[in-house]
C-alpha positions as CSV (number, residue, x, y, z in Angstrom):
1,X,-6.5,-23.1,9.6
2,X,-9.3,-25.4,10.7
3,X,-9.7,-26.7,14.2
4,X,-7.8,-29.9,15.0
5,X,-9.3,-33.2,13.9
6,X,-9.0,-36.8,15.1
7,X,-5.9,-38.8,14.2
8,X,-6.1,-40.1,10.6
9,X,-6.9,-43.7,9.8
10,X,-4.7,-45.6,7.4
11,X,-6.3,-45.8,3.9
12,X,-6.0,-49.0,1.8
13,X,-3.8,-47.3,-0.9
14,X,-0.1,-47.5,-1.7
15,X,0.9,-44.1,-0.4
16,X,4.6,-44.3,-1.1
17,X,4.5,-42.2,-4.3
18,X,8.1,-41.1,-3.7
19,X,9.5,-44.5,-4.6
20,X,12.1,-43.9,-7.4
21,X,11.0,-46.8,-9.5
22,X,7.5,-45.2,-9.9
23,X,9.2,-42.2,-11.5
24,X,11.6,-44.1,-13.7
25,X,8.8,-46.4,-15.0
26,X,6.4,-43.4,-14.8
27,X,3.6,-45.2,-13.0
28,X,3.1,-42.5,-10.5
29,X,0.2,-40.6,-12.1
30,X,-2.4,-43.4,-11.6
31,X,-1.2,-43.6,-7.9
32,X,-1.9,-39.9,-7.5
33,X,-5.3,-40.2,-9.1
34,X,-6.2,-43.0,-6.7
35,X,-5.0,-41.0,-3.7
36,X,-7.0,-37.9,-4.8
37,X,-10.1,-40.0,-5.2
38,X,-9.7,-41.2,-1.6
39,X,-8.9,-37.8,-0.1
40,X,-6.5,-34.8,-0.4
41,X,-4.1,-35.8,2.4
42,X,-2.4,-39.2,3.0
43,X,0.1,-40.7,5.4
44,X,3.0,-42.9,4.3
45,X,4.2,-44.7,7.4
46,X,7.4,-46.2,5.9
47,X,9.6,-45.3,2.9
48,X,13.2,-44.8,2.0
49,X,12.8,-41.3,3.2
50,X,11.1,-42.2,6.5
51,X,7.4,-41.5,7.2
52,X,5.8,-38.5,5.5
53,X,2.5,-36.9,4.7
54,X,1.4,-36.4,1.1
55,X,-0.8,-33.5,0.2
56,X,-2.2,-34.3,-3.3
57,X,-5.1,-31.8,-3.6
58,X,-4.8,-28.4,-5.2
59,X,-6.8,-26.5,-2.6
60,X,-5.0,-28.1,0.3
61,X,-1.6,-27.4,-1.1
62,X,-2.5,-23.7,-1.4
63,X,-3.7,-23.8,2.2
64,X,-0.4,-25.2,3.4
65,X,1.6,-22.8,1.3
66,X,-0.5,-20.0,2.6
67,X,0.7,-20.7,6.2
68,X,4.5,-20.7,6.2
69,X,4.4,-20.0,9.9
70,X,2.9,-23.5,10.4
71,X,4.6,-25.4,7.5
72,X,8.3,-24.4,7.6
73,X,10.7,-24.5,4.6
74,X,13.7,-24.0,6.8
75,X,16.8,-26.1,6.0
76,X,17.4,-26.6,9.7
77,X,14.0,-28.3,10.1
78,X,14.4,-30.5,7.0
79,X,14.5,-28.3,4.0
80,X,12.4,-28.4,0.8
81,X,12.8,-32.0,-0.6
82,X,11.5,-35.3,0.7
83,X,15.0,-36.4,1.4
84,X,16.0,-35.6,5.0
85,X,19.2,-33.7,5.9
86,X,20.7,-37.0,7.1
87,X,20.1,-38.6,3.7
88,X,22.0,-36.0,1.7
89,X,24.5,-34.8,4.3
90,X,28.0,-34.0,3.3
91,X,30.2,-37.1,3.9
92,X,32.6,-34.8,5.9
93,X,29.7,-33.9,8.2
94,X,30.0,-30.2,7.3
95,X,26.8,-28.0,7.6
96,X,24.1,-28.5,5.0
97,X,23.3,-26.0,2.3
98,X,21.0,-23.2,3.4
99,X,19.4,-21.3,0.5
100,X,16.7,-18.7,0.6
101,X,14.0,-21.0,-0.7
102,X,14.8,-23.2,2.3
103,X,14.5,-20.3,4.8
104,X,11.6,-18.9,6.7
105,X,10.8,-15.2,7.2
106,X,12.5,-12.8,7.9
107,X,15.8,-14.3,6.6
108,X,14.0,-15.5,3.5
109,X,12.7,-12.1,2.7
110,X,16.0,-10.3,2.6
111,X,17.9,-12.9,0.5
112,X,15.0,-13.3,-2.0
113,X,14.8,-9.5,-2.4
114,X,18.5,-9.5,-3.3
115,X,18.1,-11.4,-6.6
116,X,14.5,-10.3,-7.4
117,X,15.7,-7.3,-9.6
118,X,17.1,-9.8,-12.1
119,X,13.6,-10.9,-12.9
120,X,11.5,-7.7,-13.0
121,X,9.2,-6.9,-16.0
122,X,11.8,-4.3,-17.1
123,X,14.5,-7.0,-17.1
124,X,12.4,-9.3,-19.1
125,X,12.0,-6.6,-21.8
126,X,15.7,-6.1,-21.8
127,X,16.4,-9.8,-22.1
128,X,13.7,-10.6,-24.7
129,X,15.6,-9.7,-27.9
130,X,18.7,-11.7,-26.9
131,X,16.6,-14.7,-25.9
132,X,14.8,-14.6,-29.3
133,X,18.1,-14.3,-31.2
134,X,19.7,-17.2,-29.4
135,X,16.6,-19.4,-29.8
136,X,16.3,-18.6,-33.5
137,X,20.0,-19.4,-34.2
138,X,19.7,-22.7,-32.3
139,X,16.5,-23.8,-34.1
140,X,18.0,-22.9,-37.4
141,X,21.1,-25.1,-36.6
142,X,19.1,-28.3,-36.0
143,X,19.3,-31.1,-38.5
144,X,16.2,-31.8,-40.6
145,X,15.2,-35.4,-40.9
146,X,18.0,-36.7,-38.7
147,X,17.7,-38.2,-35.2
148,X,19.1,-36.0,-32.4
149,X,18.6,-35.6,-28.6
150,X,16.2,-32.7,-28.0
151,X,17.2,-32.5,-24.3
152,X,20.8,-32.0,-25.1
153,X,20.6,-30.0,-28.3
154,X,17.7,-27.7,-27.4
155,X,16.5,-27.8,-23.7
156,X,19.9,-27.8,-22.1
157,X,21.6,-25.5,-24.5
158,X,19.0,-22.8,-24.3
159,X,18.6,-22.8,-20.5
160,X,22.3,-23.2,-19.9
161,X,23.0,-20.2,-22.1
162,X,20.4,-18.2,-20.2
163,X,22.0,-19.1,-16.9
164,X,25.5,-18.1,-18.2
165,X,24.1,-14.6,-19.1
166,X,22.4,-14.2,-15.7
167,X,25.6,-15.0,-13.9
168,X,27.9,-13.4,-16.5
169,X,29.5,-16.8,-16.5
170,X,32.4,-17.7,-18.9
171,X,30.5,-18.8,-22.0
172,X,33.0,-21.6,-22.9
173,X,32.4,-23.2,-19.5
174,X,28.6,-22.9,-19.5
175,X,28.0,-26.7,-19.6
176,X,29.4,-26.9,-16.1
177,X,26.2,-25.2,-15.0
178,X,24.2,-28.2,-16.4
179,X,26.6,-30.6,-14.7
180,X,26.3,-28.9,-11.3
181,X,22.5,-28.6,-11.6
182,X,22.2,-32.3,-12.3
183,X,24.3,-33.4,-9.4
184,X,22.7,-31.0,-7.0
185,X,19.3,-32.7,-7.6
186,X,20.6,-36.2,-7.9
187,X,18.3,-38.4,-5.8
188,X,20.2,-41.6,-6.5
189,X,22.9,-40.2,-4.2
190,X,20.5,-40.6,-1.3
191,X,20.8,-44.4,-1.2
192,X,24.4,-44.7,-2.6
193,X,27.2,-43.4,-0.3
194,X,29.9,-43.5,-3.0
195,X,27.7,-41.5,-5.4
196,X,26.9,-39.1,-2.6
197,X,30.6,-38.6,-2.0
198,X,31.1,-37.9,-5.7
199,X,28.1,-35.5,-5.6
200,X,29.8,-33.4,-2.9
201,X,33.1,-33.4,-4.7
202,X,31.4,-31.9,-7.7
203,X,29.4,-29.4,-5.6
204,X,32.7,-28.2,-4.1
205,X,34.0,-27.8,-7.6
206,X,31.0,-25.6,-8.2
207,X,31.6,-23.4,-5.1
208,X,35.3,-23.2,-5.9
209,X,34.6,-21.9,-9.4
210,X,32.0,-19.4,-8.2
211,X,34.3,-18.2,-5.3
212,X,36.9,-17.2,-7.9
213,X,34.2,-15.2,-9.8
214,X,33.1,-13.6,-6.5
215,X,36.7,-12.6,-5.7
216,X,37.2,-11.2,-9.2
217,X,34.1,-9.0,-8.8
218,X,33.9,-8.1,-5.1
219,X,35.9,-4.8,-5.4
220,X,34.2,-3.8,-8.7
221,X,31.2,-1.5,-9.3
222,X,27.8,-3.2,-9.1
223,X,26.6,-4.9,-12.3
224,X,23.3,-6.5,-13.2
225,X,24.5,-10.1,-12.9
226,X,23.5,-12.4,-10.0
227,X,26.9,-12.7,-8.4
228,X,27.3,-8.9,-8.3
229,X,23.8,-8.6,-6.7
230,X,24.8,-11.1,-4.0
231,X,28.1,-9.2,-3.4
232,X,26.5,-5.8,-3.0
233,X,23.5,-6.7,-0.9
234,X,23.5,-6.4,2.9
235,X,21.5,-9.6,3.1
236,X,24.0,-11.7,1.3
237,X,27.5,-10.1,1.2
238,X,28.5,-11.9,4.4
239,X,27.3,-15.4,3.5
240,X,29.2,-18.4,4.7
241,X,30.6,-20.7,2.0
242,X,27.7,-23.1,2.7
243,X,25.1,-20.3,2.2
244,X,26.9,-19.2,-1.0
245,X,26.8,-22.7,-2.4
246,X,23.2,-23.2,-1.3
247,X,22.0,-20.1,-3.1
248,X,24.1,-20.9,-6.2
249,X,22.5,-24.3,-6.3
250,X,19.1,-22.8,-5.9
251,X,19.6,-20.3,-8.7
252,X,21.2,-22.8,-11.0
253,X,18.6,-25.5,-10.5
254,X,15.7,-23.0,-10.5
255,X,17.0,-21.4,-13.7
256,X,17.9,-24.7,-15.4
257,X,15.6,-27.6,-14.4
258,X,12.2,-25.8,-14.5
259,X,12.6,-24.3,-18.0
260,X,14.7,-27.1,-19.4
261,X,12.1,-29.8,-18.5
262,X,9.2,-27.7,-19.7
263,X,11.0,-27.3,-23.0
264,X,11.3,-31.1,-23.3
265,X,7.7,-31.4,-22.0
266,X,6.6,-29.4,-25.0
267,X,7.8,-32.2,-27.3
268,X,6.0,-34.8,-25.2
269,X,2.8,-32.7,-25.4
270,X,3.2,-32.3,-29.2
271,X,3.4,-36.1,-29.6
272,X,0.8,-37.2,-27.0
273,X,-1.8,-34.5,-27.9
274,X,-1.0,-33.7,-31.6
275,X,-4.4,-32.2,-32.5
276,X,-4.3,-29.7,-29.6
277,X,-0.7,-28.8,-30.3
278,X,-1.4,-28.3,-34.0
279,X,-4.4,-26.1,-33.1
280,X,-2.1,-23.9,-31.1
281,X,0.5,-23.7,-33.8
282,X,-2.2,-22.8,-36.4
283,X,-3.4,-20.0,-34.1
284,X,-0.3,-18.5,-32.5
285,X,-2.3,-16.1,-30.3
286,X,-3.0,-19.2,-28.2
287,X,0.7,-19.7,-27.4
288,X,0.8,-17.5,-24.1
289,X,-2.0,-19.5,-22.6
290,X,-0.5,-22.7,-24.1
291,X,2.7,-21.9,-22.1
292,X,0.7,-21.8,-18.9
293,X,-0.9,-25.1,-19.8
294,X,2.4,-26.6,-20.7
295,X,3.8,-25.6,-17.2
296,X,0.7,-27.2,-15.6
297,X,0.8,-30.3,-17.7
298,X,4.5,-30.9,-17.3
299,X,5.0,-29.6,-13.7
300,X,8.8,-29.6,-13.9
301,X,9.3,-29.8,-10.1
302,X,7.1,-32.6,-8.8
303,X,7.1,-31.6,-5.1
304,X,8.2,-29.3,-2.3
305,X,8.6,-30.4,1.3
306,X,7.6,-28.6,4.4
307,X,7.9,-29.5,8.1
308,X,5.0,-28.8,10.5
309,X,6.1,-26.6,13.5
310,X,2.8,-27.1,15.3
311,X,-0.1,-29.4,15.4
312,X,-2.6,-28.5,12.7
313,X,-5.4,-29.9,10.6
314,X,-5.5,-30.0,6.8
315,X,-7.8,-32.0,4.6
316,X,-9.3,-33.6,7.6
317,X,-6.0,-35.0,8.8
318,X,-4.2,-34.1,12.0
319,X,-0.6,-33.3,11.3
320,X,1.7,-33.2,14.3
321,X,4.5,-30.8,15.0
322,X,7.7,-32.2,13.5
323,X,6.0,-34.2,10.8
324,X,7.3,-34.2,7.2
325,X,4.8,-32.8,4.7
326,X,5.2,-33.3,1.0
327,X,3.3,-30.9,-1.4
328,X,2.8,-32.8,-4.6
329,X,2.6,-30.1,-7.3
330,X,2.3,-32.7,-10.0
331,X,-0.8,-34.1,-8.4
332,X,-2.3,-30.7,-7.7
333,X,-1.9,-29.8,-11.4
334,X,-3.9,-33.0,-12.3
335,X,-6.6,-32.4,-9.7
336,X,-9.8,-33.1,-11.6
337,X,-11.8,-30.8,-9.2
338,X,-9.9,-27.9,-10.6
339,X,-8.7,-29.0,-14.1
340,X,-11.2,-30.9,-16.3
341,X,-9.6,-33.7,-18.3
342,X,-6.5,-32.9,-16.4
343,X,-4.3,-35.4,-18.2
344,X,-4.9,-33.7,-21.5
345,X,-2.6,-30.9,-22.8
346,X,-5.2,-28.2,-23.8
347,X,-3.9,-24.8,-24.8
348,X,-7.5,-23.5,-24.7
349,X,-7.9,-24.4,-21.0
350,X,-9.4,-21.3,-19.4
351,X,-7.9,-21.8,-16.0
352,X,-4.5,-23.0,-17.0
353,X,-2.9,-20.2,-15.0
354,X,-4.1,-21.7,-11.8
355,X,-1.3,-24.2,-12.0
356,X,1.0,-24.6,-9.0
357,X,4.2,-25.3,-10.9
358,X,5.8,-22.2,-9.5
359,X,4.5,-22.8,-6.0
360,X,2.3,-20.4,-4.1
361,X,2.7,-17.8,-1.5
362,X,6.0,-16.4,-0.2
363,X,8.1,-19.1,-1.9
364,X,6.6,-18.7,-5.4
365,X,9.4,-19.0,-8.0
366,X,11.3,-15.7,-8.3
367,X,12.2,-16.5,-11.9
368,X,8.7,-17.4,-13.1
369,X,8.5,-14.5,-15.6
370,X,11.8,-15.5,-17.1
371,X,10.7,-19.2,-17.5
372,X,7.5,-18.1,-19.2
373,X,9.4,-15.7,-21.5
374,X,11.8,-18.4,-22.7
375,X,9.0,-20.9,-23.3
376,X,6.9,-18.3,-25.2
377,X,9.8,-17.5,-27.4
378,X,10.6,-21.1,-28.1
379,X,7.1,-21.9,-29.1
380,X,6.7,-18.8,-31.2
381,X,9.9,-19.5,-33.1
382,X,8.9,-23.1,-33.6
383,X,5.6,-21.9,-35.0
384,X,7.3,-19.5,-37.4
385,X,9.4,-22.3,-38.8
386,X,6.4,-24.7,-39.0
387,X,8.4,-27.2,-37.0
388,X,7.1,-30.6,-36.0
389,X,9.2,-32.7,-33.7
390,X,8.5,-36.5,-33.6
391,X,9.8,-38.9,-31.0
392,X,12.3,-41.3,-32.5
393,X,13.2,-43.6,-29.7
394,X,12.9,-44.4,-26.0
395,X,12.5,-41.3,-23.7
396,X,14.5,-41.6,-20.5
397,X,13.2,-39.8,-17.5
398,X,15.1,-38.2,-14.6
399,X,15.4,-40.7,-11.8
400,X,13.9,-38.4,-9.2
401,X,10.6,-37.7,-7.4
402,X,11.7,-34.0,-7.2
403,X,12.8,-33.0,-10.6
404,X,10.1,-34.1,-13.0
405,X,11.9,-34.2,-16.3
406,X,13.9,-36.0,-19.0
407,X,17.5,-37.2,-19.4
408,X,17.3,-38.1,-23.0
409,X,14.7,-37.6,-25.8
410,X,15.6,-38.8,-29.3
411,X,13.6,-36.9,-31.9
412,X,13.4,-36.2,-35.6
413,X,12.6,-32.6,-36.7
414,X,10.7,-31.6,-39.8
415,X,9.6,-28.3,-41.3
416,X,6.5,-27.2,-43.2
């Protein structure tokens, strides 16, 4: 890290990019562009989440992620989202939800290592045929020339099915995983006490269901599902109920929202940049790089939060110990100093894999390979069927500055 700098001056820009209305109306990208033009690091003195720093530059986010000893992810210091613990606390004042992404070393290392075997290259080879079969069957079931919701019929169904397999979760109840994921990341609950109470009731429904699965499997031989891995690991077998729920939420959200919103983002890319999309589909060898570009362009999780544990300088700004620091992946992935014509979806982009959609450093997404595999298969199977998917109505976005995605996307699908 650099030597400490002088206190920052306040720049004449609206720095509250976390305001929910900017994400609902989707006016946030120009705000990020103005901030990047003025500098990579900005302070917001007042917001619904309190004061916070925004890091909007690609290089500076990598710098912060590369120093987890300075910029903490730990839940007891604030966690990984811009909302503070007090904003999202259980109404019964029970402890918050620790999860390994919201832990620092060494605790993070042991718990992450527990689930990592589910996402190895060998596991991806084992899963590939089933992912392709399920994707093919689903695409063949879609109506031609009729309006349907791509989010519900494709993005949710494919990712929820994948989660059910990873957990060895009862197939007939798989849509509960979507419900729990949506409520776990519900930012509207931050400002609505009644909604927050409902959120916690639903999360306890989640932990109750998974506790039954744990009890059913705890005395059985180890199996390759995530629950069995948690049961048979020294790092996780003695988790508290809050830790169990926290890690379940992490695995559900990580396995659901990232891939689900990238699958929906593919349709937005197809409609907003049709020539580049058609060029990729006419040359399927471009699809693997197109997947990396899709992840960059969509950026399914818009930010991660850190808390400074010591005074430090980044981007010429002095950040004090205890300050909230928000790493805006969405902005970094549109950083013009790294990605030329960054607002354009370009499957031929040579440095697409420099995206930060999976994070960087020790907290890089453990399921990144699986997300890439699912997206590759989806695009390959769409290409084989010569599918075009046209928007057929208003797209509704998720009301969140954390999950960067879509609630509803009416489309019409055609072949040939």
